[in-house]
A tleap script that builds the chain and sets N, CA, C and O, in Angstrom:
source leaprc.protein.ff14SB
mol = sequence {
  NMET LYS VAL ILE PHE LYS SER ALA VAL GLY
  ALA VAL ALA VAL SER ALA LEU LEU ALA LEU
  GLY GLY CYS ALA ASN LEU SER HIE HIE ASP
  ARG ASN MET ILE SER GLY ALA GLY ILE GLY
  ALA VAL ALA GLY ALA VAL LEU THR GLY GLY
  SER SER ILE GLY THR VAL GLY GLY ALA ALA
  VAL GLY GLY VAL ILE GLY HIE GLN ILE GLY
  ARG CARG
}
set mol.1.N position { 11.013 25.819 20.011 }
set mol.1.CA position { 10.656 25.505 18.491 }
set mol.1.C position { 11.477 24.702 18.285 }
set mol.1.O position { 11.413 23.474 18.213 }
set mol.2.N position { 12.706 25.758 18.133 }
set mol.2.CA position { 14.132 25.425 16.856 }
set mol.2.C position { 14.712 24.100 17.774 }
set mol.2.O position { 15.008 22.950 17.448 }
set mol.3.N position { 14.724 24.602 18.680 }
set mol.3.CA position { 15.841 23.584 19.203 }
set mol.3.C position { 15.460 21.851 19.441 }
set mol.3.O position { 16.320 20.972 19.481 }
set mol.4.N position { 14.116 21.645 19.568 }
set mol.4.CA position { 13.127 20.442 19.083 }
set mol.4.C position { 13.648 20.167 17.782 }
set mol.4.O position { 14.107 19.061 17.496 }
set mol.5.N position { 13.578 21.475 16.686 }
set mol.5.CA position { 13.809 20.907 15.151 }
set mol.5.C position { 14.903 20.883 15.236 }
set mol.5.O position { 15.206 20.009 14.424 }
set mol.6.N position { 15.866 21.268 15.703 }
set mol.6.CA position { 16.854 20.809 14.925 }
set mol.6.C position { 17.845 19.559 16.047 }
set mol.6.O position { 19.041 19.322 15.875 }
set mol.7.N position { 17.027 18.959 17.079 }
set mol.7.CA position { 17.773 17.807 17.827 }
set mol.7.C position { 17.081 16.735 16.931 }
set mol.7.O position { 17.780 15.735 16.775 }
set mol.8.N position { 15.412 16.701 16.071 }
set mol.8.CA position { 14.752 15.836 15.440 }
set mol.8.C position { 15.615 15.411 14.077 }
set mol.8.O position { 15.687 14.227 13.749 }
set mol.9.N position { 16.407 16.699 13.137 }
set mol.9.CA position { 16.624 16.660 11.935 }
set mol.9.C position { 18.029 16.006 12.356 }
set mol.9.O position { 18.545 15.424 11.401 }
set mol.10.N position { 18.948 15.939 13.805 }
set mol.10.CA position { 20.489 15.388 14.088 }
set mol.10.C position { 20.301 14.068 14.640 }
set mol.10.O position { 21.245 13.515 15.203 }
set mol.11.N position { 18.609 13.223 14.481 }
set mol.11.CA position { 18.658 12.694 15.079 }
set mol.11.C position { 18.186 11.953 13.731 }
set mol.11.O position { 17.937 10.752 13.843 }
set mol.12.N position { 18.065 12.445 12.693 }
set mol.12.CA position { 17.244 11.708 11.424 }
set mol.12.C position { 18.438 11.196 10.928 }
set mol.12.O position { 18.601 10.038 10.544 }
set mol.13.N position { 19.427 12.249 10.948 }
set mol.13.CA position { 20.449 12.162 10.417 }
set mol.13.C position { 21.740 11.367 10.661 }
set mol.13.O position { 22.772 11.073 10.057 }
set mol.14.N position { 21.209 11.185 11.749 }
set mol.14.CA position { 22.588 9.791 12.510 }
set mol.14.C position { 21.744 8.363 12.649 }
set mol.14.O position { 22.446 7.502 13.180 }
set mol.15.N position { 20.309 7.868 12.275 }
set mol.15.CA position { 19.729 6.928 12.498 }
set mol.15.C position { 20.049 6.532 10.768 }
set mol.15.O position { 20.397 5.404 10.419 }
set mol.16.N position { 19.813 7.934 9.604 }
set mol.16.CA position { 20.264 7.251 8.802 }
set mol.16.C position { 21.630 6.842 8.256 }
set mol.16.O position { 21.785 6.087 7.296 }
set mol.17.N position { 22.728 7.488 9.053 }
set mol.17.CA position { 24.000 7.160 8.745 }
set mol.17.C position { 23.871 5.990 8.773 }
set mol.17.O position { 23.782 5.228 7.811 }
set mol.18.N position { 23.834 5.593 10.591 }
set mol.18.CA position { 24.081 3.805 11.127 }
set mol.18.C position { 23.082 3.214 10.010 }
set mol.18.O position { 23.429 2.097 9.626 }
set mol.19.N position { 21.876 3.741 9.385 }
set mol.19.CA position { 21.111 2.104 8.631 }
set mol.19.C position { 21.852 1.827 7.076 }
set mol.19.O position { 21.839 0.785 6.420 }
set mol.20.N position { 22.355 2.859 6.818 }
set mol.20.CA position { 23.047 3.168 5.369 }
set mol.20.C position { 25.006 1.936 5.692 }
set mol.20.O position { 25.567 1.139 4.940 }
set mol.21.N position { 25.375 2.444 7.158 }
set mol.21.CA position { 26.363 1.560 7.327 }
set mol.21.C position { 25.950 0.333 7.415 }
set mol.21.O position { 26.315 -0.291 6.419 }
set mol.22.N position { 25.368 -0.293 8.134 }
set mol.22.CA position { 24.476 -1.215 8.177 }
set mol.22.C position { 24.757 -2.402 6.615 }
set mol.22.O position { 25.010 -3.607 6.612 }
set mol.23.N position { 24.565 -1.360 5.355 }
set mol.23.CA position { 24.044 -2.023 4.088 }
set mol.23.C position { 25.298 -2.348 3.631 }
set mol.23.O position { 25.224 -2.886 2.526 }
set mol.24.N position { 26.865 -2.191 4.205 }
set mol.24.CA position { 27.707 -2.064 3.348 }
set mol.24.C position { 28.508 -3.853 3.402 }
set mol.24.O position { 29.671 -4.134 3.115 }
set mol.25.N position { 27.910 -4.362 3.654 }
set mol.25.CA position { 27.979 -5.910 3.633 }
set mol.25.C position { 27.370 -6.652 2.783 }
set mol.25.O position { 27.660 -7.823 2.538 }
set mol.26.N position { 26.262 -5.848 2.157 }
set mol.26.CA position { 25.726 -6.767 1.705 }
set mol.26.C position { 25.793 -7.682 0.497 }
set mol.26.O position { 26.975 -7.766 0.167 }
set mol.27.N position { 25.215 -8.216 -0.094 }
set mol.27.CA position { 25.795 -8.918 -1.485 }
set mol.27.C position { 24.978 -8.731 -2.271 }
set mol.27.O position { 23.827 -8.770 -1.836 }
set mol.28.N position { 25.160 -8.450 -3.744 }
set mol.28.CA position { 24.392 -7.924 -4.744 }
set mol.28.C position { 22.565 -8.713 -4.935 }
set mol.28.O position { 21.464 -8.347 -5.348 }
set mol.29.N position { 23.082 -9.731 -4.440 }
set mol.29.CA position { 21.377 -10.819 -4.235 }
set mol.29.C position { 20.798 -10.193 -3.437 }
set mol.29.O position { 19.690 -9.769 -3.766 }
set mol.30.N position { 21.399 -9.847 -1.879 }
set mol.30.CA position { 20.263 -9.128 -0.932 }
set mol.30.C position { 20.135 -7.708 -1.291 }
set mol.30.O position { 19.109 -7.126 -0.939 }
set mol.31.N position { 21.146 -7.001 -2.019 }
set mol.31.CA position { 20.131 -5.636 -2.483 }
set mol.31.C position { 19.020 -5.504 -3.726 }
set mol.31.O position { 18.105 -4.693 -3.873 }
set mol.32.N position { 19.396 -6.459 -4.441 }
set mol.32.CA position { 18.185 -6.743 -5.118 }
set mol.32.C position { 17.216 -6.835 -4.430 }
set mol.32.O position { 16.246 -6.202 -4.847 }
set mol.33.N position { 17.057 -7.489 -3.343 }
set mol.33.CA position { 15.841 -8.194 -2.787 }
set mol.33.C position { 15.245 -7.023 -2.168 }
set mol.33.O position { 14.045 -6.802 -2.005 }
set mol.34.N position { 16.406 -6.180 -1.789 }
set mol.34.CA position { 15.988 -4.916 -0.632 }
set mol.34.C position { 15.346 -3.979 -1.733 }
set mol.34.O position { 14.324 -3.353 -1.451 }
set mol.35.N position { 15.872 -3.883 -2.861 }
set mol.35.CA position { 15.555 -2.523 -3.576 }
set mol.35.C position { 14.246 -2.977 -4.031 }
set mol.35.O position { 13.282 -2.214 -4.093 }
set mol.36.N position { 14.203 -4.141 -4.333 }
set mol.36.CA position { 12.685 -4.754 -4.999 }
set mol.36.C position { 11.164 -4.676 -3.900 }
set mol.36.O position { 10.034 -4.708 -4.385 }
set mol.37.N position { 11.442 -4.566 -2.309 }
set mol.37.CA position { 10.892 -4.691 -1.980 }
set mol.37.C position { 10.727 -3.384 -1.317 }
set mol.37.O position { 9.829 -3.325 -0.477 }
set mol.38.N position { 11.739 -1.851 -1.639 }
set mol.38.CA position { 11.324 -0.802 -1.500 }
set mol.38.C position { 10.391 -0.267 -2.605 }
set mol.38.O position { 9.636 0.681 -2.388 }
set mol.39.N position { 10.463 -0.917 -3.837 }
set mol.39.CA position { 10.118 -0.146 -4.769 }
set mol.39.C position { 8.682 -0.765 -5.080 }
set mol.39.O position { 7.886 -0.340 -5.918 }
set mol.40.N position { 8.520 -1.824 -4.259 }
set mol.40.CA position { 7.101 -2.838 -3.907 }
set mol.40.C position { 6.193 -1.388 -3.255 }
set mol.40.O position { 5.345 -0.548 -3.555 }
set mol.41.N position { 7.139 -1.868 -2.110 }
set mol.41.CA position { 6.105 -0.873 -0.893 }
set mol.41.C position { 5.794 0.602 -1.903 }
set mol.41.O position { 4.656 0.347 -2.298 }
set mol.42.N position { 5.955 1.194 -2.171 }
set mol.42.CA position { 5.922 2.496 -2.613 }
set mol.42.C position { 4.554 2.631 -4.036 }
set mol.42.O position { 3.548 3.335 -4.121 }
set mol.43.N position { 5.169 1.574 -4.978 }
set mol.43.CA position { 4.227 1.065 -6.093 }
set mol.43.C position { 2.752 0.625 -5.320 }
set mol.43.O position { 1.736 1.142 -5.784 }
set mol.44.N position { 2.641 -0.099 -4.421 }
set mol.44.CA position { 1.671 -0.561 -3.766 }
set mol.44.C position { 0.609 0.318 -2.463 }
set mol.44.O position { -0.547 0.282 -2.042 }
set mol.45.N position { 1.610 0.900 -2.276 }
set mol.45.CA position { 0.877 2.220 -1.279 }
set mol.45.C position { 0.433 3.621 -2.062 }
set mol.45.O position { -0.295 4.433 -1.493 }
set mol.46.N position { 0.886 3.821 -3.296 }
set mol.46.CA position { 0.321 4.826 -4.428 }
set mol.46.C position { -0.620 4.029 -5.538 }
set mol.46.O position { -1.677 4.508 -5.947 }
set mol.47.N position { -0.179 2.955 -5.901 }
set mol.47.CA position { -1.890 2.222 -6.658 }
set mol.47.C position { -3.250 1.852 -5.778 }
set mol.47.O position { -4.371 1.629 -6.235 }
set mol.48.N position { -2.894 1.851 -4.583 }
set mol.48.CA position { -4.206 1.599 -2.851 }
set mol.48.C position { -4.569 2.767 -2.817 }
set mol.48.O position { -5.778 3.001 -2.796 }
set mol.49.N position { -3.672 3.770 -2.801 }
set mol.49.CA position { -3.926 4.886 -2.184 }
set mol.49.C position { -3.884 5.233 -0.945 }
set mol.49.O position { -4.636 5.940 -0.274 }
set mol.50.N position { -2.500 4.413 -0.588 }
set mol.50.CA position { -2.154 4.624 1.354 }
set mol.50.C position { -2.184 3.657 1.714 }
set mol.50.O position { -1.454 3.493 2.691 }
set mol.51.N position { -2.962 2.426 1.249 }
set mol.51.CA position { -3.529 1.541 2.379 }
set mol.51.C position { -2.430 0.735 2.769 }
set mol.51.O position { -1.625 0.404 1.899 }
set mol.52.N position { -2.297 0.428 3.750 }
set mol.52.CA position { -1.068 -0.801 4.404 }
set mol.52.C position { -0.949 -1.940 4.182 }
set mol.52.O position { 0.000 -2.664 4.484 }
set mol.53.N position { -2.497 -2.370 3.287 }
set mol.53.CA position { -2.202 -4.247 3.019 }
set mol.53.C position { -1.593 -3.774 1.630 }
set mol.53.O position { -0.786 -4.628 1.264 }
set mol.54.N position { -1.670 -2.878 0.855 }
set mol.54.CA position { -1.097 -2.485 -0.575 }
set mol.54.C position { -0.037 -2.566 0.117 }
set mol.54.O position { 0.434 -3.700 0.216 }
set mol.55.N position { 0.765 -1.316 0.891 }
set mol.55.CA position { 1.972 -1.020 1.089 }
set mol.55.C position { 2.908 -2.341 0.955 }
set mol.55.O position { 3.813 -2.447 0.127 }
set mol.56.N position { 2.384 -3.756 2.314 }
set mol.56.CA position { 2.890 -4.866 2.205 }
set mol.56.C position { 3.047 -5.945 1.446 }
set mol.56.O position { 3.968 -6.758 1.374 }
set mol.57.N position { 1.762 -5.828 0.738 }
set mol.57.CA position { 1.943 -6.707 -0.628 }
set mol.57.C position { 2.759 -6.574 -1.650 }
set mol.57.O position { 3.289 -7.504 -2.258 }
set mol.58.N position { 2.928 -4.985 -1.947 }
set mol.58.CA position { 3.172 -4.224 -2.611 }
set mol.58.C position { 5.468 -4.754 -2.217 }
set mol.58.O position { 6.552 -5.114 -2.675 }
set mol.59.N position { 4.967 -4.503 -1.497 }
set mol.59.CA position { 6.541 -4.760 -0.828 }
set mol.59.C position { 6.796 -6.115 -0.988 }
set mol.59.O position { 7.491 -6.337 -1.980 }
set mol.60.N position { 6.430 -7.231 -0.266 }
set mol.60.CA position { 6.593 -8.790 -0.550 }
set mol.60.C position { 6.571 -9.171 -1.936 }
set mol.60.O position { 7.497 -9.739 -2.514 }
set mol.61.N position { 5.209 -8.751 -2.565 }
set mol.61.CA position { 6.189 -8.885 -4.431 }
set mol.61.C position { 6.929 -8.560 -4.903 }
set mol.61.O position { 7.416 -9.178 -5.850 }
set mol.62.N position { 7.464 -7.212 -4.393 }
set mol.62.CA position { 8.466 -6.492 -4.835 }
set mol.62.C position { 9.955 -7.279 -4.322 }
set mol.62.O position { 10.953 -6.832 -4.887 }
set mol.63.N position { 10.114 -8.012 -3.663 }
set mol.63.CA position { 11.053 -8.696 -2.893 }
set mol.63.C position { 11.378 -10.100 -3.422 }
set mol.63.O position { 12.498 -10.551 -3.659 }
set mol.64.N position { 10.418 -10.590 -3.537 }
set mol.64.CA position { 10.052 -11.890 -4.507 }
set mol.64.C position { 10.966 -11.485 -6.032 }
set mol.64.O position { 11.891 -12.103 -6.559 }
set mol.65.N position { 10.425 -10.478 -6.363 }
set mol.65.CA position { 11.034 -10.176 -7.844 }
set mol.65.C position { 12.221 -10.004 -7.578 }
set mol.65.O position { 13.069 -10.586 -8.253 }
set mol.66.N position { 12.505 -9.345 -6.755 }
set mol.66.CA position { 14.026 -8.691 -6.500 }
set mol.66.C position { 14.589 -9.755 -6.198 }
set mol.66.O position { 15.537 -9.838 -6.979 }
set mol.67.N position { 14.585 -11.064 -5.205 }
set mol.67.CA position { 15.257 -11.911 -5.280 }
set mol.67.C position { 15.293 -12.620 -6.286 }
set mol.67.O position { 16.436 -13.075 -6.343 }
set mol.68.N position { 14.253 -13.248 -7.745 }
set mol.68.CA position { 14.243 -13.040 -8.559 }
set mol.68.C position { 15.348 -13.172 -9.609 }
set mol.68.O position { 15.928 -14.195 -9.975 }
set mol.69.N position { 15.504 -11.944 -9.997 }
set mol.69.CA position { 16.702 -10.874 -9.963 }
set mol.69.C position { 17.840 -11.403 -9.570 }
set mol.69.O position { 18.751 -11.906 -10.228 }
set mol.70.N position { 17.716 -11.255 -8.509 }
set mol.70.CA position { 19.598 -11.893 -7.815 }
set mol.70.C position { 19.598 -13.107 -7.940 }
set mol.70.O position { 20.214 -13.977 -7.326 }
set mol.71.N position { 19.019 -13.146 -8.605 }
set mol.71.CA position { 19.459 -15.156 -8.563 }
set mol.71.C position { 20.292 -15.809 -9.919 }
set mol.71.O position { 20.580 -16.958 -10.251 }
set mol.72.N position { 20.565 -14.191 -10.638 }
set mol.72.CA position { 20.690 -14.088 -11.863 }
set mol.72.C position { 23.200 -14.413 -11.998 }
set mol.72.O position { 23.769 -14.382 -13.089 }
savepdb mol mol.pdb
quit
């Protein structure tokens, strides 16, 4: 059981490093849009009790708001 847990933790750590490395060349505008989508997804999930439609809707609205903020 410990071997599986350690393998899973290692896989998550490597995945996180690769994902963060992919964001290194994003513009300020793109970062705002992604941040807005993430915040919106969390807010949508909390407000709808974990509904997938609420999560996706929140991400869409948050992405649009982040996009508009990033245009300035």
